[in-house]
Structures are given as structure tokens and as C-alpha cells.
N, C-alpha and C positions, 0 to 999 in steps of 0.2 A: 329216779332222782335221789332217793335215799342213800343209795350206794355211793354216789358221787359226793354227797354232803358228808357222809361218814368218812370217806377217804380223805377229803379235804380237811376235816377236823383232826384226823390222826396225823396227817402231814403237818398241820399247824402245831399240834402238840409236840411232835418230834423236833420241829424247828425251834420251839421255845426251849425244850430240854437241851438241845445241842448248844444253843446260844448261851444259856446259863451255865452249861458245862464249861464252855470256853472261858467265861468270866471267872468262874470258880477256880479253874485250872491256873489262870493268870494270878489270882490272889494267892493261891497256895504256892506257886512257883516263886513269887516275889518274897513271901515270908520265909520260905525254906532256903532260897538262894542267898538272901541277905544273912541268914544264920550261918550258912557255910562259908561265905566270903568274909564276913566281919565277926569272928567269934570272940569279940573283946569282953563282953559281959555275959556271964552264964545265965543270969536271970532273964535278961532280955532275949537271949537265944531260946530259952525254954518257952517264954511267952509267945515268941514268933511261931514256934512249932505248934503250940496250943491254939493260936489264932488260926493257923492253917487247918488243923484238925476240926476245930469248931465250925469253920466255914464249910468244910467238906460235909460234916454231919448235918448242918442246917440245909445244905443243898440237897442231900439225899432225902431228908424228911420233907422238904418242900416239893421235891420231885414226886415223891410218893403221894403226897396230899393232892397235888395238881392232877396227877394221873388218875387217882381214884375219883376225884370230882369230875374230871373231864370225861372219863370213860363211862362211869356209872350214871352220872346225872345227864350229861349232854347227849351222848350217843344212844342211850336207851330211851329217848323221848319217843 
């Protein structure tokens, strides 16, 4: 029974990671594409790129923390 529970936990973790990856990809694409399509203001364009980079960085840090918590705390019970 432990193997099935661990496999289900890993599958749930991967579903969460992929779901948030799709959300972060959307946010980054919106910020970058608007910068490419409407380059009217340089400061606004730079801010949009920074927002995209910060969003990606937060996602990576959150993914790392979630994986560390999930794998080390829950699966090793």
C-alpha cells in the first residue's frame, strides 16, 4: 500500500508543478509579448520584462520549496 500512496503523491506533485508551470508561462508570455508588440514606452517595456523574470524566479523557488517539503516530509513518513 505504501508504494501506491507514494506513487499517487508523486503524481499529484507533478500535476501541481505542471499546472503552475502553465500559469507562469502564460504570465511571462503576456508580459513579454506586450513588450514586443507595443514598444511605446521603454520604462514600461523594461518593467514588463522584469515582471516576467520575477514571476519565473518565484515559480522556481516555490517549486523547489514545494518539492523539498513534499518529498522529504510527506514521502518519508
